[in-house]
N, C-alpha and C positions, 0 to 999 in steps of 0.2 A: 040763636042756635048756630047760624052760619059763622058768626064771629068766633064761637067756641071751637068749631071745626078748624077754622083758619089758624087759631092760636095753637091748638093741639098739633096741627100739621107743621107749623113753624118750629115747635119744640122738637118734634121728631127729626126734622131736617137739621136742626142745630146739633142735636145729640149725635145723629148719624154722621154729620160732617166732622164733629169733634173726634168721634171714634176712628173714622177713616184717617184723619190727620195724625192721630196718635199712632195708628197702625202702620202707616206708610212713611211718616216723617220722623217719628221718634226713634227709629232704629230698631224696632222689634225684630225685623228680619234684616239685621245689619250687624257689622262689627263696630262696637263702641269702645272708646278709649276710657278706661276707668283705672285710676291710680297707677298710671304708667303701664297698664296691661291691656292688650286687645281682648275683649270679652264678646263672645258670640251671643247675640240676642235673637231668639227665634231660629229660623232656618235660612240664613242668607245664602243666596245663590253664588255669590262671589267667595273666593277663598280668602283666608286670613291675609290682611295687608302685609306687605313686606317692608313698607316704610315704618319708621318709628312711631310708636303710639304717642300722640301729642304733636307730632311734626306737622300734620295737616293743619292744625290750628296755630301753627307758628309759635308754639309755646316753648320758648328757649329755656324754661325752667326744667323741662324734661330732658335729661342728659343721657339716660340709659333706660332701656326696657328689657325685660326678661320674658321670653316665651315659655321656657321650661327650665327649671321646675316652677310650678305654681305655688303660691303661699299655702302652707298647710299640707303639701304633698308629703307622703311617706317615701323616703329614699333609702337606697342602699348602694354600696360601692360595687362596681364603678358607677358614677353618676354622669349621665349625658345632660348638658345644658346648652341653651341657645338663646339668642336675643340680638339686640343691636345697641350700639352706643355712638354718640357723636364723636367725631374725629378727635376733639380735644380731650376725650377720656383716655385715649391711647398715648403712648410715647414710644416712638420707633415701632409703631404698629402693634404694640403689646400692652396688656394690663393683666394684673394677677387676679385669679379667682381662688377663694379659700373656702373650705368647709370647716366650721367651728362648732363646738358643742355649746350648751347653755352656759357653761362656765367660762367660755372664751378660749378654751384650749383648741389649738390648731390641729386638725386631723389630716389635712391635705391641702396642697397648694399647687396651682398650675398656671404658668404664663399663657395667656390666650392671644392668639394671632388674629389680627384684623383680616376679614375676608373681603378685602377691597382696598381702595385708596383711602388711607386714613387722614390725608392732608386736606380735610374738609370739615365744615361745621355740620354737615348732614350726618344721618345715621349710617354707620357701617356695621354690617352683620358680623356676628361671631358665633362660634360653637366649639364645643370640646367635650372630652370625657375625662373626668378626674377620679383618681383612686384615693380613698381615704381610709384611715385606720379605724378600728372599732371604737365607737363612742361610749362614754360612760354615762351619758344622759339620754333621755328619750327625745328631748327637744334640741334644736340647734338652728344654724343659719348657713346659707350659702351666701358668701360675701363677694360682691363684684366691686373691686377696689380700683379707683382711678390711679393710674400710674403717676407717681409723683417723684421724679428723680431729684428735685430740689430738696425734698425733705421738709419743706416749709409747711407749717400747719395750715396756713391760709390756702394752700394749693391742694390740700388733702380732701378727698371725698370718697364715699362708698355707697353702694346700694345693697341692702340686705333682704334676702328672701327667707322668711321663717319656714322651717320644715320640721318634720318629725323623722327620726331614724327608725328603720326597721331593725330592732335589736333582738328579735326572736332568733334563737338558734335554729339552724337549718339541718336537714338530713335529706338523703337521696333515697328514693324508692323506685321500683320498676313497675310499670303497667304493661300487660301483654295484649297485643292486638294482632289481627290477621293482616297479611300484606300480600296481595296478589303479585306484586313485582318481585318480592323475595321468594314467593311460593307460586310460580305460574301454573303448577299442576293442581293448585287448590286442594291441598291435602285435608282440609276441614279442621283437623285437630293440630295443625302446625301453627304456632303463634310466635311473635317476636317482641322483644322488650323495647320499651321506650322509657328513658330515664326522666324522672320528675323530681323537682326540689320542693320539699314541704317543710312546714314548721316541725321542729323536733318534738316527738311525742313518744310515750311508752306504748301507745296503741298503734304499733307500726303496721300490723295487718289491716286494721281499719283504714289507716291513712293510705295504704297502697290500693285498697279496694275503692276508696273514694276517688282516687285518680283514675282508676279503671272506668268507673261509672261516668266520669266527666267526658270520656270518649277522646278520640284523637284531636289534637289541636289543628289549626289550619296548616301549620308547617308539616305536621304528621300526615295529614291528608294529601298534601302535595307530594310527599315521599311515598305514597301508596298504602299507608296504614288505614285500616277501617275496623269497625267493631260489629259483632253480631248481637251485642246486648242492647235491648230496647232502652229508650229514654224513659224516665220515670221510675226506674227500678230503685227500691229502697232497701238498705241493709237494716234488718230488724234486730239482729243480734250476732255477735261473734264470740264464741266460747272455745277455750282450749283445754285439753286434758290428755296427758300422756303423749304429747306430740300430735294428737289428732285435733284438727281445727274444724269446727262446725260453724258454717255461716248460713243464717236464715234470711231469706229475701221475701219481699211481697210477691203476689202472683203476677205482677207485671213482667217478671223475669221470663215467664213462659208464654206470655201473650203472643199469639200468632207466631210461635217459635217452632212450627211444624217443619219436618224435614230432617233427615239424619245428619246432613252436613251442618246445618245451622246449630242444632242442639249440641253437636260435637264441638263446634267452635266456641259456643258459650261456655261449656264445661272446661275446655282447654284454657280459655282466657282467665277464668276465675281460678282454676287450679294452679296454673303456672304463676300467676300473680302472687299467690299465697305461698307456693313452694320455694320462692326465692329466699325465704328465711330458714336458716339452718335448723331451727327448733321445730319446724313443721315437717312431720313425717308423712301425713296424709290429710286429705281434705274431704269433708262431707258437705254437700250442698243440700239445703232444704228450702222449701217454700211453705210458709205458714206452718212450719213444723213437720211437713211431709217430706219424706225422702224416697219412698219406693216408686211412686207413680209420677215423677216430675220429669220435665224435659224429654218427653217421649218423641221419637221421630215420627 
């Protein structure tokens, strides 16, 4: 019996030791170099390495790494990119970056400047923002091309990052929020527009309300914008007739919404967000079909 306990104990120690070894030595909470990219494993305390992915292993086959965009990212113009390349990738501190579609058509090109001394075999960081024309395909590549002034095929090289284009047409709508900086007297029913870009749709009123219910972005908050509308509010229906727009919400809209100032602000935010459209003459707000006894102060 004692031998059994000893064997079981040894097994537990071995399994536990193996787990700890994997946990702390395999890079679960570390940055791992995979396919020329720094990949976060777990929750590393250190920030992403600034040296080239593969450089620490002295892997001379790794000539360039790209931090952004990542493979499979959906991009639009202008595109910000960054990474690092060995000095030999540059010529006169430059190399070209191209955006091409799946058919190989060039949509944009930008000469990239080394952000450091390029007369080295170490990695030199680069970054830039490239504008490109409208693609005709959904798939494409960002091509990081080695500068090759000789034009000789044996000196040519490139690194491609496969991406997808955001080809959906866009439109702009406004969402209205309160802002104590713009309205220091706190007028309750005075609201201010924030412009948002959304996918083009015929349901423009619903799109604008969706942006309103998302609330202010961090940049909006920093600028003093806020909302009186609760989180968790759901748009149940939007109907239009003879210029009258009726919007029905769930009861979360009036949850703990007591006080004349708050209810006035809620009504103003919704109404002004919908009245931005010329076809809307008036707005009716309802909650689960009720209109008479809602948003009471």
